[in-house]
C-alpha positions in Angstrom: 0.0 0.0 0.0 1.4 3.4 -0.9 1.9 6.2 1.6 -0.6 8.2 -0.3 -3.2 5.7 0.0 -2.8 5.3 3.7 -3.7 8.9 4.4 -7.4 9.2 5.3 -9.5 11.7 3.2 -11.3 14.3 5.4 -14.3 15.8 3.7 -14.7 19.5 4.4 -18.5 20.3 4.7 -20.0 23.0 2.6 -20.0 26.5 3.9 -23.8 26.6 4.3 -23.9 23.3 6.1 -21.0 24.4 8.4 -22.6 27.8 9.0 -25.9 26.0 10.0 -23.9 23.8 12.5 -22.2 27.0 13.8 -25.4 28.6 14.7 -26.9 25.3 15.9 -30.0 25.8 13.7 -31.8 22.8 15.4 -32.0 24.8 18.7 -34.6 27.0 17.3 -36.9 24.4 19.0 -36.4 26.3 22.3 -37.9 29.6 21.1 -40.3 28.8 18.3 -43.0 26.9 20.2 -43.6 29.8 22.5 -43.7 32.2 19.5 -46.4 29.9 18.0 -48.3 29.9 21.3 -48.5 33.6 21.3 -49.3 34.0 17.6 -51.9 31.3 17.7 -53.5 32.6 20.9 -53.6 36.1 19.4 -55.3 34.8 16.3 -57.9 32.7 18.4 -58.8 35.9 20.5 -59.0 38.1 17.3 -61.4 35.9 15.1 -60.6 32.3 15.8 -58.8 31.6 12.6 -55.3 30.7 11.7 -53.7 33.1 9.4 -51.0 30.8 7.5 -49.1 33.7 5.9 -48.6 35.5 9.2 -47.5 32.3 10.8 -44.8 31.7 8.1 -43.6 35.2 8.4 -43.3 34.8 12.3 -41.4 31.7 11.7 -39.1 33.4 9.2 -38.6 36.4 11.8 -37.8 34.1 14.7 -35.4 31.8 12.8 -33.8 34.9 11.2 -33.3 36.7 14.4 -32.1 33.7 16.4 -29.6 32.7 13.6 -28.3 36.3 13.6 -28.0 36.1 17.4 -26.0 32.9 17.4 -23.7 34.1 14.7 -23.1 37.3 16.5 -22.5 35.4 19.7 -19.9 33.1 18.0 -18.1 35.9 16.3 -17.8 38.0 19.3 -16.8 35.1 21.5 -14.5 33.4 19.2 -11.3 34.2 21.3 -13.0 33.2 24.5 -14.1 30.0 22.9 -10.6 29.2 21.8 -9.4 29.2 25.3 -12.1 27.0 26.7 -11.6 23.3 26.1 -15.3 22.6 25.8 -15.8 25.2 23.0 -12.3 25.0 21.3 -13.8 22.7 18.6 -16.4 25.3 17.4 -16.4 26.1 13.8 -14.9 29.6 13.9 -12.1 28.5 16.2 -11.2 25.5 14.1 -11.6 27.3 10.7 -14.4 25.1 9.5 -16.2 28.4 9.0 -14.3 31.6 8.1 -15.0 34.9 9.8 -16.1 36.2 6.5 -18.7 33.5 6.0 -20.0 34.1 9.5 -20.4 37.8 9.0 -22.2 37.1 5.7 -24.5 34.5 7.1 -25.4 36.8 10.1 -26.2 39.6 7.5 -28.4 37.3 5.5 -30.2 36.3 8.7 -30.8 40.0 9.7 -32.1 40.8 6.4 -34.6 37.9 6.6 -35.5 39.0 10.1 -36.1 42.7 9.0 -37.9 41.7 5.7 -40.2 39.4 7.6 -41.0 42.2 10.2 -41.6 44.7 7.4 -44.1 42.2 5.7 -45.9 41.8 9.0 -46.9 45.2 10.0 -45.2 48.7 10.4 -45.1 48.3 14.3 -43.0 45.1 13.9 -40.6 46.8 11.6 -40.4 49.8 13.9 -39.6 47.7 16.9 -37.4 45.3 15.1 -34.1 47.0 16.1 -35.1 46.9 19.8 -35.2 43.2 19.5 -31.8 43.1 17.8 -29.9 45.2 20.7 -30.0 42.5 23.3 -29.0 39.8 21.1 -25.7 41.8 20.4 -25.1 42.9 24.0 -25.6 39.3 25.4 -22.1 38.0 24.5 -20.6 41.2 25.7 -22.4 40.9 28.9 -20.0 38.2 30.4 -17.4 40.8 30.1 -19.0 43.4 32.4 -21.7 41.7 34.6 -22.0 38.5 36.6 -25.6 38.2 35.3 -25.4 37.8 31.6 -28.0 35.2 31.8 -30.5 38.0 32.5 -29.5 39.8 29.3 -30.2 36.4 27.4 -33.6 36.1 29.1 -34.5 39.6 28.1 -33.5 38.9 24.5 -35.6 35.6 24.4 -38.6 37.2 26.1 -39.1 39.4 23.0 -40.0 36.4 20.9 -43.6 35.8 22.1 -44.2 39.5 22.5 -43.1 40.1 18.9 -45.2 37.1 17.7 -48.3 38.6 19.2 -47.5 42.0 17.8 -47.1 40.5 14.5 -50.7 39.3 14.5 -52.5 42.2 16.2 -50.3 45.1 15.4 -50.9 46.3 19.0 -49.4 46.0 22.4 -50.7 43.2 24.8 -50.0 42.6 28.5 -51.0 39.0 28.0 -48.1 38.7 25.6 -45.8 40.5 28.1 -46.5 37.8 30.7 -45.8 34.9 28.3 -42.5 36.8 27.1 -41.4 37.1 30.8 -42.2 33.4 31.3 -40.0 32.4 28.4 -37.2 34.9 29.5 -37.1 33.6 33.0 -37.2 30.0 31.8 -34.3 30.5 29.4 -32.3 32.5 31.9 -32.7 29.8 34.3 -31.6 27.0 32.1 -28.5 29.1 31.0 -27.5 29.2 34.8 -27.5 25.4 34.5 -25.5 25.4 31.2 -23.0 27.8 32.6 -22.0 25.5 35.4 -19.9 23.4 33.2 -17.5 26.2 32.4 -16.8 27.5 35.9 -13.1 26.5 35.9 -12.5 28.0 32.4 -14.5 31.1 33.0 -12.7 31.9 36.4 -9.3 31.3 34.6 -10.3 33.5 31.7 -11.9 36.2 33.7 -15.4 35.4 32.1 -18.2 36.5 34.4 -21.3 34.6 35.2 -23.4 33.6 38.2 -21.8 30.1 38.4 -18.3 31.6 38.1 -18.9 34.3 40.7 -21.3 32.6 43.1 -20.6 28.9 42.6 -22.4 26.0 41.0 -24.6 25.5 44.1 -25.9 29.0 44.0 -26.5 28.8 40.2 -28.6 25.8 40.5 -30.7 27.3 43.4 -31.2 30.3 41.1 -32.3 28.0 38.3 -34.8 26.3 40.5 -36.2 29.5 41.6 -36.3 30.8 37.9 -38.2 27.8 36.8 -40.7 28.1 39.7 -41.3 31.7 38.5 -41.7 30.4 35.0 -44.5 28.0 36.0 -46.3 30.9 38.0 -46.1 33.2 34.9 -47.4 30.6 32.6 -50.2 30.0 35.0 -50.9 33.7 35.0 -50.9 33.7 31.2 -53.4 30.9 31.2 -55.7 32.9 33.5 -55.4 36.1 31.5 -56.3 34.3 28.1 -59.0 32.0 29.6 -57.1 28.8 28.8 -58.9 25.6 29.2 -58.1 22.1 30.8 -55.6 21.2 28.1 -53.3 24.1 28.7 -53.3 23.5 32.4 -52.6 19.7 31.7 -49.6 20.9 29.7 -48.5 23.1 32.6 -48.6 20.0 34.8 -46.3 18.2 32.3 -44.0 21.2 32.2 -43.8 21.2 36.0 -42.9 17.5 36.1 -40.2 18.1 33.4 -38.6 20.8 35.6 -38.7 18.5 38.6 -36.8 15.8 36.7 -34.4 18.3 35.1 -33.3 19.5 38.6 -33.2 16.1 40.1 -30.6 15.0 37.5 -28.2 18.0 38.0 -26.5 18.2 41.2 -23.5 20.6 42.4 -21.4 17.5 42.7 -22.6 15.7 39.6 -23.0 17.6 36.3 -22.6 14.4 34.1 -26.1 14.7 33.0 -26.2 18.4 32.5 -26.4 18.2 28.6 -29.6 15.9 28.9 -31.1 18.5 31.2 -30.2 21.4 28.9 -31.0 20.1 25.4 -33.5 17.2 26.0 -35.6 18.3 28.9 -35.8 22.0 27.7 -36.6 21.0 24.2 -39.2 18.8 25.6 -40.7 21.7 27.7 -41.1 23.9 24.6 -42.5 21.3 22.4 -45.0 19.6 24.9 -46.5 23.0 26.1 -47.0 24.0 22.5 -48.7 20.7 21.8 -51.0 21.1 24.7 -51.6 24.8 24.0 -52.6 24.0 20.4 -55.0 21.3 21.5 -56.6 23.7 23.9 -57.1 26.4 21.2 -58.6 23.8 18.8 -60.9 22.7 21.4 -61.9 26.1 22.1 -62.6 26.8 18.4 -59.5 27.8 16.6 -59.9 26.9 13.0 -57.8 26.8 9.9 
C-alpha cells in the first residue's frame, strides 16, 4: 500500500452546512414553540382563525433573528471559545467556518428578520431594532456583569411579544406575561448550562453567576427561575381563559422541571447536557402541543 493511499481523506463540509452547525439551527426548537403559542392565541382571540401567511412570516422572523444572534455570539466570543476546552472545537475556532462566512451569514439572517418584520406590519418593523440590541449585547455581557443570563432572558422574552404584535399590530399585556415566562425560563436553564464552564471562566475572567457565586448558588437560582416560569405561565393561562388542556400541559412542564433539577447536582454535572438539550426542548414542544390542543378545542380553525 502506498503512503498516499494510507492517508485518510477528510471531507470539508459546505459553507452553508458548516454555518448552520455554527449557529446550531436545530436549537430553534427552544424559542419557536412559544412564539407559536403567542401568535395562535392572538389569532384565536381576534377572530378564531389561523392566518397561515402571518404564521410563516413569524417563523421566518424568529429563525432569522435567532440565527443572527447565534452568529453574532460566535463571532464576538471566538477568542474566549478558543481558550475554553469545551468550546475549542467550534467552527470559527477550528476554521471550519471563516470569519467572512460568519459575517455574511449573520447579515443574511438579519435581512430575513427585518424583511419578515416589514411584511408583517409597520409596528413590527419599527420595533425590530429593539429586538436586535440585546442579541448583540448578550455575548458582551459576560465581560461586564455577573448576570449575563438576565440579558439572554430579556432577548428571548421578545419572541412571544413580537409574535403577538405580528398578529395584532398592538401591544398586549398577555403577551408580556408569556414573554417574561420564556425569558425567565431560558435565563434559568442558562444558569445550569454555565455550570460546566466554571473553571475555564474563572481562569479567563469570564463573568457569570456560576463563576462568581458557585455551582450550588447557580442551581438554586435556576430552580427559583423555573418556579417563577410556572407561575407566569399560569398567569398567562388565566389572562387568556385557557382551558383544561393548557393546564394539563403546565402540569407536564412542572414534571419536566422537577426531573431536570433532579438529575443535575452541584457535585454531579454528568447529565447536564440531557437537562439542557433534551428536557428543555421537551418543555417547549410539549407545552405548545397542549396549548394548540386547547385552542383547537376552544374553536381555533384553519
